[in-house]
C-alpha positions in Angstrom: -45.2 -28.6 -9.5 -42.2 -26.6 -11.1 -39.1 -28.2 -12.7 -37.2 -27.0 -9.6 -39.6 -28.9 -7.3 -39.2 -32.1 -9.3 -35.4 -31.9 -9.3 -35.5 -31.4 -5.5 -37.8 -34.1 -4.8 -35.7 -36.6 -6.9 -32.5 -35.4 -4.9 -34.6 -35.9 -1.7 -35.5 -39.4 -2.8 -31.9 -40.3 -3.5 -30.9 -38.9 -0.1 -33.4 -41.2 1.5 -32.0 -44.1 -0.5 -28.5 -43.3 1.3 -26.8 -41.7 -1.7 -24.0 -39.7 0.0 -23.9 -36.9 -2.6 -27.6 -36.3 -2.3 -27.3 -35.9 1.5 -24.3 -33.6 1.2 -26.2 -31.5 -1.4 -29.2 -31.1 0.9 -27.1 -30.3 3.9 -25.2 -27.8 1.9 -28.2 -26.1 0.7 -30.0 -26.0 4.0 -27.0 -25.6 6.6 -24.6 -24.1 4.3 -21.2 -25.3 3.4 -18.7 -25.7 6.3 -15.9 -23.1 6.4 -12.4 -24.4 5.7 -9.8 -22.7 7.7 -6.1 -22.6 6.9 -3.3 -21.2 9.1 -0.2 -20.1 7.3 3.1 -19.0 9.0 6.4 -17.9 7.9 9.8 -19.3 8.8 9.9 -20.7 12.3 6.2 -20.0 12.7 6.6 -16.3 12.7 3.6 -14.3 11.3 3.6 -13.4 7.7 3.7 -9.6 7.0 1.2 -8.6 4.5 0.6 -5.3 2.6 -3.2 -4.8 1.4 -3.6 -2.2 -1.4 -7.0 -0.8 -2.0 -8.2 0.5 -5.2 -9.0 4.2 -5.2 -12.2 5.0 -3.4 -12.3 1.8 -1.4 -11.7 1.6 2.3 -10.9 -1.1 4.9 -13.0 0.4 7.6 -10.3 2.8 8.4 -9.8 6.4 6.9 -7.2 6.4 4.1 -5.0 8.6 6.3 -4.6 6.0 9.0 -1.2 4.4 9.5 -0.3 1.0 10.7 1.1 0.9 14.3 4.4 -0.3 12.9 4.6 2.5 10.2 4.0 5.0 13.0 6.5 3.6 15.3 9.2 3.6 12.6 8.4 7.3 11.7 8.7 8.1 15.4 12.1 6.2 15.7 13.4 8.1 12.6 12.3 11.4 14.1 14.1 10.7 17.5 17.2 9.6 15.5 17.3 12.9 13.7 16.9 14.8 16.9 19.8 13.0 18.4 22.1 13.9 15.6 
């Protein structure tokens, strides 16, 4: 029996005795820790704008030449405004 086996047996024994920390320890190791989700919003529950900067060579699943929809729309608005002038 390894040292790890001895420790795990002792934790299991504590869990059977009703020790909450031991039960939680076993559950976290076998089932995984529960995810904590937090929702954050800006003023008046508006979404928060966020810029993500990647290190050189990293990608976020898109080619580095892709634009956000908002940036593309803004560029198109500017081009139309110049045409109207």
